C-alpha positions, -999 to +999 in steps of 0.1 A: +059+113-199+084+114-171+088+096-138+081+116-106+078+111-068+054+126-043+080+153-035+072+167-070+036+172-061+021+203-044+004+200-010+014+165-002+037+152+025+048+116+030+068+100+058+072+067+076+084+052+109+093+017+117+104-007+144+129-029+125+135-052+155+099-062+156+093-060+119+065-035+116+059+002+107+036+027+092+036+052+063+015+083+062+004+105+033-007+139+045-027+165+026-030+192+053-052+215+032-075+186+024-080+164-006-110+148-023-108+111-017-122+077-026-115+040-018-121+006-031-117-025-009-114-057-029-099-083-005-119-105+017-102-097+050-096-059+053-086-038+083-097-003+075-106+030+091-130+058+080-138+042+046-176+047+049-173+085+048-157+082+013-189+070-001-202+099-024-236+099-007-220+109+026-213+145+037-175+148+041-159+161+009-122+162+019-098+142+041-064+152+055-044+120+056-042+083+047-023+061+071-010+027+058+004+005+085+014-030+097+000-046+128-033-059+114-063-043+131-041-032+160-021-010+136-051+012+128-042+030+160-013+047+141-039+070+125-045+085+160-009+099+157-018+116+125-050+130+142-028+145+169-003+159+145-029+176+123-049+190+152-017+206+167-011+222+133-046+234+130-055+213+099-090+198+098-126+208+099-133+235+125-165+226+144-177+237+178-143+253+187-125+221+178-102+212+149-112+178+136-089+162+110-102+133+088-077+104+087-084+073+067-063+042+069-057+005+062-035-021+078-017-052+066-010-084+086+027-087+097+022-102+132+037-135+123+070-122+110+084-117+145+065-122+178+038-097+169+038-081+203+048-046+190+024-029+165+022+006+150+006+028+176-003+065+181+034+074+189+047+057+157+020+074+136+030+107+150+067+100+142+058+092+106+040+126+104+072+144+117+092+125+091+067+137+064+079+173+070+110+163+050+091+141+026+109+110+039+103+079+019+124+048+011+114+019-012+118-015+004+116-028+040+105+005+056+073+020+069+042-001+063+063-025+043+088-033+071+073-067+079+056-073+045+060-106+027+045-124-003+041-158-018+023-174+012+002-199-006+021-227+011+025-208+044+053-186+057+079-214+053+081-207+015+073-170+016+096-141+004+103-106+017+085-076+002+081-040+013+068-006+002+072+011-031+065+044-048+062+052-085+048+083-102+043+096-137+036+129-152+018+135-185+019+172-195+005+189-163-012+157-150+006+140-121-003+105-108+017+088-081+012+054-064+024+043-029+019+007-019+029-018+008+029-053-007+019-081+016+002-105-007-008-141-004+002-145-041+033-140-062+045-108-078+054-106-115+072-080-136+045-059-152+065-054-183+080-089-190+054-110-170+083-129-153+079-138-117+100-115-094+092-132-061+066-154-045+063-190-033+100-200-032+106-238-030+135-260-042+154-229-053+127-217-077+096-195-077+066-218-080+038-209-104+006-205-084-015-222-110+005-254-105-003-251-068-040-246-073-041-276-096-030-296-066-052-280-039-083-268-057-105-296-044-093-291-008-117-277+018-088-258+034-085-220+033-055-201+020-031-190+047-043-160+066-022-129+072-019-109+040-032-077+024-018-052+000-026-016+008-020+014-013-029+050-024-031+069-056-023+106-054-031+129-083-034+166-090-063+160-113-096+177-106-119+149-094-151+146-073-157+118-048-174+096-073-145+099-097-120+092-069-139+060-060-139+049-096-102+056-100-096+035-069-115+007-086-096+011-118-062+012-100-069-024-087-060-034-123-024-025-113-027-050-084-040-076-109-012-070-134+015-074-107+001-099-082-013-134-088-036-145-072-049-112-059-081-102-040-083-136-023-105-143+008-074-140+030-062-107+015-077-073+025-065-055-006-074-018-005-066+013-025-073+049-016-073+079-040-064+114-031-070+144-054-056+178-048-079+192-075-055+214-094-055+203-131-083+196-155-078+160-168-097+132-185-107+108-157-100+078-179-064+091-184-060+093-146-072+057-144-048+045-170-018+062-154-029+051-119-030+014-131+005+018-146+019+036-116+005+010-091+019-019-110+054-003-112+052+007-075+045-030-066+075-040-086+097-014-069+085-026-034+097-062-042+129-053-061+140-028-034+135-053-005+164-071+011+166-105+027+156-103+064+137-119+092+146-153+077+129-145+044+147-144+010+142-115-013+141-111-051+177-098-049+190-126-028+176-154-049+189-142-083+221-162-081+203-193-069+178-192-098+206-185-123+226-215-111+195-237-112+190-229-149 
């Protein structure tokens, strides 16, 4: 097996745009010729667009883009930029003399990082599509991950910076790639060693969430709002809508391996799956690779992020933790 990126995959474009001053952005994954798709929403507070049509019982068989964005429900407007871009290019379903692209999406909550007055909109979504023509992608504090943070069990005061990440893997002809923006209420651990990479940061150390729940489990209070990890699995495997939905479900194991706690009432955790339908493959093999790729992409998102907006990062606290030991 070898590591790949989306630029190694046929028929897929990825790009992002961001407003660094206001700590928000969006990341688009375009499949102009159409891709079979599925989705699984596990979190209790999602902000999503066009997820119902991915149900296998519904008519539409292919979509043309997935838009991941900040801005909470406001950020769903970024998908309109992808609609405009695809329509101008003539990509979509041609009905009644109109070209109608299908763009699905999900947004994370980053409104509290700065003042929240600026959110991803149609213009920003369009800019991300233009950037996708050169397959522009950076791990870390870019795109949908610009204002992302993690470790908010004790509120924003003890949170850490996160971002977006990509990790792909190829087994023979089968390609599976994960893209994710990590904005979790919980901590993030290394999927290989199990060690905490970032999370609730207090007294110069990352606090084990289990210790916190031991203190608050009898409380009637809710966990802090404003989270959600959103991602997408892209594969060249031949899959139908039912299989794409199942792979999306399986890929949440990657979330569970890397994030704890995950899928809480205050997260809107969502995973899309896109299949370009090129290579025969065992669907369970796709699920295994998707789980692995998603966990590694989450780790990349955290390890590539830098200290900003008053939030420390995994890189910035290394010295502090070492000194404490």
